[in-house]
N, C-alpha and C positions, 0 to 999 in steps of 0.2 A: 676450655675445650680446645683441642688441637685441630688444625686445619686439615691435616692429612694423617691417615693411619696406615701403617704398614702391617698388613695381615700375614700371618704365617700360612703355610699351605694346609696345615691340619690344626684343628681346634677341638678341645674337649667340649662336648655338647651337654647342656643342661636343658631338659625338655620343660616347656611351659604348657600346661594343659588348659586349653580354651582361653589363653591370654597371650598378648603380644607386647614385647618391649620394643619401643621405637627409638631411633637415634636421638640423643639429647635428653631422654627421660632418665630419671634416677629411681631406683627401686631398692628396697631393703628386704632381704629374704633370710629365713632361718632354716638351715639344712639339718635334718635329723635322720634321714635314711642312710643306710650304709653306702649306697651308690653315690648320693650327692655329697656325703662327707668325704668319700675317697676322691671325688672330682675336685673339690675345693682344696684338699691337701696337696694333690699332685700338681694342679694347674695354677693355683693362686698362692697358697701358704708358703710353699717351698720356693717359688719364683719371685716372691715379694711384689715390687711395683711393675715388673715386666710381664706379669701373668695376664693372659686373656682367655676368656671362655666364650663359647657361642650359645646364645639363647635361641632355641628353636621351638616354634609353636607345634603342638601335637593335638590330635583328636583321638581320644580313647575313652573306655568305660572302666578303667582300672579302679579298684576300690581302695587300695592301700595308699594313703597319703604320705608324701615324702617331704614336701616343702610347703611352708606356710609363708607366702610373701606378704610383707607389710610395706605399703607405699609410704615412704618418708617425705616430709615436707622439704621440697627442694625446688630446683629450677623446673618450671613447667609442671609442677604437681599441685594437687589440691592440698589445702591445709587440713590436716586430719588424716589418720591412718585408715586404710581400707584393707581388708583381709579376704582372701579367696583361696580355695584349695587347688593346688597344681600337682599333677602326677609326674613322677620322674620318668615314666615310660619304660620301666624295667621289663625284661622279657621273662620274668619268672613264670614258671608254669602254674596254672590255677586249675582247680577242679570245677568243671562245669558239667552238670547232668551226669555226674559220676565218672567222667572221663578226663584225662589229662591232654591238654593241647597247648600249642604255643600261642600266647596272646598276640593279636595283630594290632599294631599301633600305627595310626595314620599320621606320618610326619609331613610337615610343610616343607616345601623345597627351598624356601628363603628364610633367613634368620638375621639376627643382629649380633655383632661382636660387642662384648661388654668387658670393661675393666673394673677392678675392685677399688673403690674409693676408701672403704673402711672394712677391716676384717678383724673379727674377734672370735676367740676360741673359748668354749665352756665345757664343763663336765656335769652331767646330771647326777644327782644323788637320789637314792643310794645305788642306782644301777651302774654308775660309772661310765655311762655312754657319752661319747664325745659329740658335741654339736658346734656348728659355726653360724655366726650371724654376719652377713655380707651385705654391704651397700654397693650396688652395681650401677654403672653409668653406661647407657647405650652409645656406641661409637659410630658404626657404619653397617650397611647392609652387606650380606654375602649370600652366595648361592651354593647349596650343597651339591657336590659332585658324586661323593661316595660316603656311605655311612657304615661304620664298623664299631666293634666293641673293643675296649681295652680294660681287661679285668672286669670290674663291676659297673663301669660307666661307658658311655658312648663317646666316640670320636668321629670326626667327619673331615673329609678332604673338601676344601672350599675354594671359591674364587670370588673376588670383589664384585659388587653389583652397583656401586655408585658411579655417577657420571664423572668423566675425566675433567681436568681443569679447563682444557680447551673447549670441550663441549659446553661446560657451564658458562664460560665467558660468552660463547656464541648465543646461548639462550638468554643471558641477561641483557644482551643488546637488542633483543626482539621487542618491537613496540607493544605488541599484544601482551607479552610477559610483563613489561614495565607497567602497563595500565592495570594488569591483574594484581601485581604486587602492591601497587599503591592502594587499590581497592581493598586488598586483604588487610593491609596495615591500618587503613581507616576503620574497617569493621572491627578489627582486633582492638584498636584503641577505644572504640565506642563500648565494646564489651568490657574492657578493663575499667572504664569509667563507671559503668553500671555496677560492676562488682565492687569497686571501691566505695560507692555510695551505700551499697547494700551491706557489705561486710566490714567497712571502715578499715580497709587494708592500706598499706603504704604504696608508694609509686615505684616499687622494685621491679614490677613487671614492665612498666613503661620503658625502663632503661634497655630491656631486652629488645624491644621493637627498634631501637635506634642503633644498637651495637651488633646484634646477632644477624648473620646473613639470612636472606629470605628462605633459602633451601633448608637451613636448620630450624628456622622459626616455625615453619609449617609443622614439622614433627613435634616440636616442643609444645605448641598450643594444642594440637590434637591429642597428645598424650594425657593432658589434664582433664579431658572430657569423658563422660560416661557414654560409651557407644558399644554396639554389638561386636561380637567376635568377628563376624564377617566384615564389618567396616574396618576393624583393626587390621585384618589381613589385607584388605584392599589398600590401605595406606602403606603397609609394609611392602607390597608388590609394586607400588608406584615409584619406579626408578626415575622415570622422566620427570624433570622438575616442574614442567607446565601442568602435567596431570596431577602431580602431588599437591601443587598449590591450589588447583581448582577444587580438589576434594576437600582440602583444608578450609578453603573459603566457604564451601557449602556447609561443613560441620560447624564452623564458627557462627555463620549467619543463623543456622537453625537453633543453636544454643542461645543466641541473642534474642531471637523471636520468642522462644519459650519463656525467657525471663520477663520479656515485655508483657506477654499474656498473663503471667502470674501476677505481675505488678498491677495490671489493669483490673484483675479480679479482686485483688486486695484493696485497691482504691475504691472499687464499687461497694464492697462490704463495709469499709470504713465510712463511706458516704451515707449508707443506710443507717449506720449506728449513730451518726451525728445528725440525722434528720430531726429527731425529737428536740435536740438542743437548738437547731435552726428554727423549728416551729415556735419554741418558747421565746426565742429572741424576737421573732417577727410579731408574736402576740404582744409582747411587752412594748415594742415600738408602736404597734397599731393602737394600743391603749393610750400611750402617751400622746400620739397624734390626735386622737379623739378628744382627750382632755384639753389640749391646746385649742382645738377648733370649737369646742363646746357642742359637738355633734351628738345629739341625743336621739336622732331618728333611727340611726343604724346601730342601736345598742346591742351588745352581745348577749349570749344566752344567760349568763350569770346575772347580769343587770336585770334582764326581764324576769328571771326567777325571783330576784330580790323584790322587785316591784309587785309581783304576784303574791309573795308572802306578806308584804305589807298590807295588801288589800284584803287578806283573808280574815282580818279582825280576830287574831288569836288572843287568848288570855295573856296577861302580862308574863306569868311564869313560863308559859309555853313559848312566847315570843323570845324570851331570853335564851331558852334552850335552842330554838331555831337559829338565832343569830350566831351562837357558838358553832353550830354545825355548818352554817354558811361560811364563816371565817375559815374553818378547816377545809372546806371545799375549795375556796379561792387559793389556798396555799398548795393545793394538789395539782398535778399535771393530769390531763385527760388519759394518759397512758398508764397511770399508776393504778395498782389494784385497789379496789374499793371506791374509785371515783364515781363510777356509774351507779353503784348501789347507794352511795350517799346522796347523789343527785336525785335518784328516784324517791328516796325517803323524803327529801325536802319538797319535791313536787307533790307528794302525798299530803304533807302538812299544809301546803298551800291550797290543795284542792278540797280538803275537808271543810264541811259547813260548820264552823265553830259557833257562829251566831246567826247564820242565814236560815230563816224559817219561812214556811208558807203562811201567808196572811189568811187567816180563816175568815170566811164570810159570816154574816149573822146566821146562826143556826136556826133553821126552820124545821120544827118537828113534824109538821104536816107534810112538808115536801119529803122529809126523810122516810115517813111512813109510806108515802106513795112510791118512793123509789124502792123500798124493800118489798112492797107488795107487787110491783111490776117485775122485779128480778126473781122473786121467790114465791112460790105458792105454798100455802100451809105454814107450818113452823110458827104457829101463833105464839107459843111460849118463848121461843128463841127470839123472834122479832120484838116481842114485848121487852125482853131483857136488854136488847140493843137500844131500844128507844129510851129506856130508863138510863142507860149508860150515857146516851147523848144528852139527855135532859140535865144530868149532873154536870156534864162538861159545859153546858150552856150557862148554868148558874155559877159554876166555879171553874173557869178555864184552866187554872193551874192546879186543879185537883189531881191527886195521884190515884187514878182509877185502878181497879183491879185488872189483872191480865186475864182476858177471856180465853178459854180453851174449849174449842168445839170438838166434841168426841162423838164419833159415829162411823158407820160403815162407809165404804167408798161410794161416791156418786150421789150423796145426799145434799151437796152444796156447801161444804164447809169453807172451801177456798173462796167461792163467790160471795159468801157472807162477809168475809174480811174485806173483799174489794168494795162491797156496798158500804161498809163502815167508812172506808177511806173517801168514797164519793160523797157520803152524807156530811162528813166533816170538812170536805173541800181540801183534803191533804193528798200528797203524793203517796203512792202505794209501792212497796217493795217486798218481794217474796224471797225468803231464805229457805232453801230446801235442806232439811236435816236428815233425810232418809239415807241410811248407810254411813253416816258420819261416825268415825271411830277415833279420830285424832283430835285431841284437845286444841291443837293449833288451829283447827278450822274455826274455832270460836275466839280464841285469844290471840291468834296469829303466831308466826315464828319469830324467834329472836334474830336480830339482824346479823349475828355472828355466823349464821348458817348460810350456805350458798343456796341461792334461789328462794330466800325468805320472802314472805309476803304477809300482809295484814290478814286478820280474820275476816270471816264472811260478813259480820255485822258492820265493821268499819268499811269494808269494800262496798256493801250495799248503800251506806250513807254517802259514800263518794259518788256512786252512780246517780242517786236522786238529787244530790247537791243541796239538801235541806236537812236541818237537824231535828225536825218534828214530823217525820212521815209516819204512816201506818205500816208497821213491819210485821209481816206474817211469818211465823216460825212453823213451817209446814212439816208434817210428819215428825212431830217431836218425840213420838214413842218409838221411832225407828233408829234412834241413836244407840250406839254400842260403846263398849270400852275394851281396851287391850293395853299392851305395853306402852302405847303412845299417849295414854291418859284417858280421862272420862269426860266427854263433852257435856253430858247431862249435869255433872257437877260444876262445870264452867258456866253453865246457864243460870246457876243459882244467883250469881252476882248480877247477871244481866236482868233478870226478872224481879229482883228485889228493889223496890223504889227507894229504900234507905241506902242501898249500896251503889246503884248504877249511876249516881251523880258523878262518880269518879271511876268510871270503868277503865281498867288497865289492860290495854292490848300490848302484848309482848313486842310486837313490831314497832308500834308507836313509841312505847316506853315513856309516854306522858299520859295523864288522865284525860278521859273524854266523857262529856256529860251526855248520858243516855236517858235522862229523866223526862225529856220532852217527847220521846218516841212512844207511840201507842203500839204496844205489843199485843198481837193476837196469835194464838197457837192452835194447831189442829192435830188430831190424833185419831187413830182407829180404835185403840184400846187404852184403858187406864192402867191395866196391870203392869205393863213394862216400864211405866214412868216411875222413877224413884220417888218415894214418899216426900222427901224434902222439896223436890222440885214441884210435885203435885200440890203441895201446900201453898206454894206461891201463886197458884192460878185458881181461877173460878171456873169450874167445869160446867159446861152446858152440853147436854146430851142431845144428839140428833138421831133418834132411833131408826128412822126410815119412813117410807111413804106407804099408805094404803093403796089398793088398786084404784080406788076412786080418785085419790090425789094424783096418782101416776097418770090417769086419764086426763085430768085437768092440766097437768104440767105438759103433757104431750101436745094437747090441742092449743094451748096458749103460748108455750115457749119452745118446745122441741121441734115441732113441725115447721114453724116459720124459720127457725134457725137452720134446719137441715135443708130446706128449699133454697135458702139464700147461699148456703155453702156449695150447693151443687148447680147453681145457675138456673134454677127453676122458679116457677111461680105457680099460683093456684090455677092459672090458665092451662098449665101443662100437666099438673099432678094434683089429684084430690084424694085425701085419705079420710074416709068417713069415720065418725066417732065409733061406730060399731066395730069397724076393722081394728081401730086402735085398741079397743077393749079386748078383742081377740088376741092381739099381740101381747097385751099385758097378761092375760090369763094363760095363754098356751106357750109363750116363748120366753117369758121373763118371770123370775121369782126372787130376784135379789132385792135388797132393801133400797138401793138407790135406783137411779134412772139411766145409768150409763149403758147397760145392755139394751134398754128400750131405745135409746138414741141410736145405737148401732144398727138395730133392726130397721128403724125408720130410714136410716141412711142407706141400707141395702135396697129398700123400696125406691128411694130417690135415684140410686144408681141405675136400677133397672128402667125407670122412667126416662132417665137421661139418654140411655142407649136407644130407646124407641124414638125419642124426639130427634136425635141426630140422624137415625136411619130414615125417618120421614122427611127431614129436610134435604137429605141427599137424593131421595126419590122424587119428591115434588118440591123443587126450589120455589119459594114464595118471596115476593118483594112487598114492601110496605104499601106501595102505590100501584104497582102493576101486577095483575093476576093472569097467569097463562091458563086459558080455558080450552079444553079439547072436547069435541063432540063427534059422533059418527058423521053428521052432515058435513061438518067442516073438513074432516078427513077425506070424505068422498069427493068433495068439490076440488080439493087440492090434488087428489090423485087423477082426476079427469083433466086437470090443467085449466079449469075454468077460473074466471076471475072471482074474487071474493068481494061481496058487498061490504062496505065499511059504513058503520053507523056512528055518527058523531053525537056524543052525549053532551048536552050543554052543562055548563058549570052550575051547580046548585040544583040540578034536576034530581028528583028523588026516584031512584031505581032500586029495585030489590035485588040484592046480591046474595047468592046462596051462602049459608054459614060455612060450608066446607071450603069456600073460596076465601073467606075472610081469615079464618084461623082454624087449625085442626082442632077437633074436639078433645077436651082434656082427658087424661088417663085416670080413670076412677079405680082405685084398688078394691078388689073383691076377695072373697075367701079363696077362690082358685088361684089368684095371683099370689096370695100369701103363702100358700103351700109350694108354689112354683119357685118363688124367690127365697123364702126362708126355710123351706123344707117341711117335713111333717112336724106336727106339734110335738114339743118336748115335754109338756106337762099337761095333766088333766086332773079333774076333781075325783077321779075314781081310783087314784093311786093307793090311798089309805085303805079303801074297801077291798081292793085286790090283794093287798099284802097281808092284811089281818084276816086271814081265812081259816086259821087253825089255832088251837090253844097254844099258849107259850109265846105269843107275840103281843107287844104293847107299843103304844105311840107316845114318845116323849118330846119335850120342847127344850131346845138347847140354844145357847147364845154363842155366836162366833164373831170374828173380827169383821165380817161382811154382813152382820145382822143376825136375826133369829132364824133358826132352821128347825125342821121336823126331823126327829131321829127315831128310827125304829129299833126296837130291842127284841132279839130273837133268843129263845131258850129251848133247849131240847135235852132229853134224857137218853141214856144208852147204858148198856151193861158195863160194869167196871168195878172200881174199888172205892167209890165214894169221893172222887176227886172233882174239883171245880176247874174248868177250862175257860179262859177268857181270850177272845180275839177281837181285832178291829183297831189295832194301834192305839191302845189305851194308856193313859197316864196313871200315876200311882194313886191319885185321889179316887178316880173312878173304879179302879181295881178294889180299893178298900170299901167303896160303896157296895160293890157286888158281894164281898164277903159279909158285910153287915146285913144285906138283904137276905142272903141265904141263911145266915144264923137266925134272923128274926122269923123267917118262914119255918125253919125246923123247930124253933122253940114254940111256935103257935100251931104246929101241925095237927095236934089232937084237938085243940079248941076250934080250929077252923075245919075240922072233919076232913083234913087232907090225908090222914092215916088213922088207923084204929089205935086204941090205947096200948094194945100189946105189940103193935108194929109202929112205934112212934118214930123210928129212924127212917127218914125219907130217902137217904142215900144208901140204904142197904142193897148192895149188889149192883149199883148203877152210878155212873158219872153224870155230871151236869155240865153242859157246854152253853155258854152265853156269848152271843156274837152281836157286834154293832156293825151293820152294813156300812158301805163306803169305807172299806178298810184302809184306803190310802190316805184318808184324812185323819190327822191326829185328834184325839178326843180326851178331854180331862175335865174335872169339876165334880162337885157334889150334887148337881141338880138332877141327876138320873136315879137318885135313890128310890123314890116312889115308883118310878117306871120299872126298875128291876124287880121290886117286890111284886108288882102287878103281873109281870111276865112269869115269875116263878109260881105264883098262886094259880095263874091260868094253866100253867103246865101241869102242876101236880093235881089240880082239880079237874083238868080236862074240860075247861069251859072257856069259850072265846071272849076276848075283850071287845067292847063296843068299838067299831071301826071309826065312828064319828067323834071319838073322845081322845083328847091328848092331855098330858099332865106334866107337871114339873114340880120339884120340891126336894129338899134334902131330908133324909130320914135318920133318926137316931136309933141306937140299939134298943131302946125301950118303945119305939114305935111312934114317937112324936114327929110331926112334919114341920120342918124349920123353913123360914123364908129364904128366898134366893133373889138374885139380881136379874136385870134385863127383862122385866115382866112385859114392858111395852113391845120390845123386839119379838119376844116369844109369841105374844098374842097376835101381832101382825103376821108372823110366819104361819100360825095356825089359820088365820083368816085367808092367807094366800093359798094354802093347801086345801081349802074347803072344809076344814074341821068345824064342827058345829058346837061341841062341848069342850070346855077347858077346865081342868081341875088345878086349882092353885092353893098354896098354903094360905091359911086364914090371915096370917100376919102380913101378907102382901096385898090386902084389900086397899090399903092407902095408895098403892102404885097404880090402881086403875084410873085415877084421876087424869093421868097423862095419856091414856088411850083415847083415841077419837070416839066420839059418841056413836058415830055410824058403825064402827067396828063392834063396839059393845052391844049394839042393838041386834047385830046378826049372830052373836055368840051367846051361849049359855055358860055363864061363869059359875063354877062350883067350888066352894071353899072347904078345905079340910084341915082339921086340927090334929088328928091322929091318923095312923095308917089305915085303921078300920074304916074311917070316913072315905078314904080314897077307894078302897075295895068296894064299898057300898055303891059308889057312883060309877065305877069302871065297868061293871058287868051288867048285862041286861037283866032287869028285874031285881037288882040289888044283890047284895052278898047274902046267900042263904045260910052262911055260917055265923053271921054276926050275933044271933041270939045265943049261940052256944059258946061264944068266945069269952074268956075271962078278961074283961077290960080293966 
C-alpha cells in the first residue's frame, strides 16, 4: 500500500448498490453490463497500471443486475467468497405503470478511489459478449463535487477527503488517541487469537497489527466484518481519525462478544452431552469405594434388587433366566432404552409368590357351615356342594378339585359365595373381573417387545395377594368377547385345566408359572355365551333366585342391619316392620336377586337420616345434659324473677320423660312407603287385567336376570292370509310362531275352529302376534305352547284362564318337549301371583329344585301333547278335545 495517493480531478464512477468499499479492502468483481464493461475498458484496460476508478455507494431499486462482486481472500477479508447483487445505476428509462420516466438513483456524496490489482478479459460463448474480471483495492476517500455522464457510464469531479499529514501527526500525539489505539490493538489481537483457535489460521493478520498504521488498520478490520449498509456508510463518512477508530473499536468489540456468547452456548451443550459419561465415571468410582470399604448398608438399587430376587425362592430354571437378565441390566446405563422395562420385569419376578403360600388352618366343617349360614340365607343345595368340596379338601389337601362356576341372575350372591369359600379355607381372596375383556393379552399378558407391556390379570392378581394359593374369582366369565386381538375365553382353557396350569405361560413373564395351587371359582349370568370347551372344564352350580319368603328373611337378617350401618343409623332411629318389608317385596321388586330390594331399603334409610339430622338441629341433645323448656320457666324468666334450682343427689331415682332421653324411633308405615318409594310398581291383578279378551295367553320365559312372565297377544284383521310378528323377536321364536299357526290350521276342523267346508282359517284375514315389552329382545323355543294357546283362544273366541301360565316347546306334530330354567320360571309365576302352571311332562324331575313352599302355593299341571295344554288352559276344559283326531 502506498502512503499517499495523488487523485485526479475527475474519475470514472462504478456504482455499488447497498455496498461500500473501504480503503485497504480488496474486492473482486465481474463486469457484464455494457456500461461497466465500457468503464473498465476506458479507465483501466487502456491505462494499464495508472488507471483509477471511483467506487460510489448508491441506493436504488433497479432490477437489471450489472455487476456480481466476489470478495476474494486478501488483506482484511474473510476467507471464502461472498456474492451480492450490485446495480450499475444506469439511467435507462423503464416502464412503470404503463409510463416512461427517468429512474431516480440516490447517490452517496462520498466514495473510495480504487486501483486494479488484477484485470482479465473474457468472451462469453456463443453470444460473443465481452466481460471483465477485476480485483480492486480501495485507496482513499473522496467527495463528489459534480456527477455527469460520459457515454454509457458516469464520471464525477472529486476532491480528496483524507486528513493531511500534519493533521494526522497532530492527532497521533494526542494522549486520548494513543490510549484508544492501544485499546483497539489489544481488542483486535484478542479477536485474532480467538479466530486462530477457532479456524486454525496462521499469524498473518498479527503482522498487520504491528506494521500497518492505525488509521489504515481500522478500515481493514472493519471491512472484514458483516455489518449493515448504514454502518458501512458511517465508517466511510468518518474522515476524522479519532471518530473512525472509535467506531472500529465498537465493531470489533461487538464481534468479539458475539463469538464469546456462541462459544459459551457450545460449551454448555457439550457439557450436557458429557453429563452421562460423567455420571457413569462417578458411579464406577462410588462402586469401587464401597467395595474397598466393605460398606453394605448403603447398597445401591441393583444390589437391593438382586437380594430381593434371591429371597423370592424361584425355581432353578427360572433363577438362571433371572440371573441372565440381571447381568444384562448391570451392563446397561440408566439412560439406555429398555433399562427401565428390564428393571420392572426383574422386580416382577422378585415380587411373584413362587413358593410363598398361605398356611391353612385345620378345616372345621361345622364352622364353615355356620359361616355359610350366617352369610347366606337359603341356597341349601349350593351350600351343600360347597361343604362337599371343603370336605374333600380336608381329606386330600393336594386334590385337584373341580372349578366351581356359579350361574344365576344378578344379586343372588355369587360373588359373596366365593368370598365365603376363601374365608372357610383360610386363604386370601382375589377377584378378577372379566366383564368386557376382549384382548387375549389380558389373560396371557403382552410380550415385552411392545411399549407399555404388562403381565396378564392372573399374574397381576397373584402379585397383589403375594401368595401362590389364593381363592381366585373369575367374575362374569360369560361376558368375555373376541375380536382381532384374540379370544380370552380360549386363553382361559389352559388356566382352568388342572393338567395344564402347572406350567402356565404368561407372554410377559416368558417363564412357566404354577397355577395348580390356586382355587378357581367362576361366576356367570348365563351359560349360553360360554364356549363349550371352557364350560366343560367347570362344574356349573345354578343359583336361580329367591322366593318372596326368602327375600323377606334375607332382608330382616342381612339387608336391614347392613343398610342401617351404612347410613349411620341403628334400631333406635329407624324400624322397618316385617309387614312393610313384605310390601316392598311384593309391590316394588320382582327381580330374582335382592339388589333392588336393598336399594329400596336404602331409600328408606336415607329418608330417616334426613329426619334425624333435622331433629338434631332443632333440639340439640347431649348425652348428660338435657335442655328442658316449660311455660312456667319461660314466664319466670320473662318477669325477671329468680329461678329456683333443685339439686338432685347422685344415685337418686328420678323419672325423666322419654322424649328427653332420646327421640322416638321412626317406624316405617305404608304411607311412608308410598311417599319415599312412590306408588306401587307391581300388584297381583296384572295378569287378570291383561287377560281380558280372547287371543291373550300367559307364558313363562327365562332371562339373564331370572324368570319372567311373558304375555302373548294375537289378533285377526282383514288381509291376505299373512302372519305378522312384532316385539324384537329372534329367529327361533319366529319359527315357533310359524309352527304354532301351522298346527292350529291343520287341527282347525278337529277343534271346531272352522267348519269342514271352510277349513282355511286365514281366508281373507291376517294374523298379528305381538310380544309386549318390545324393547326387550326375545328368543327361544319355550313360547311354543303359549303361541298355540293364544291362537286357539283367538279363533275360538274363548278367554284363557288369567291364573294360568305355561311354558314348553312344541313340535309340528303337537308333542310338548321339555325346556330349561324351570325353577326360575316357577319362581317368576309365584312372584306374579299365578296359581296354575302348565309344564312339559318330562320336566317333572326339575321340580325337585323348587322350594316346597312355592310348590304348595301352586298347582302344577303336566302336559305331554298340545291337547293336554289346551285342556288345562281354558275354563271348563277344552270342548273340542272329544272331536279332535289324536
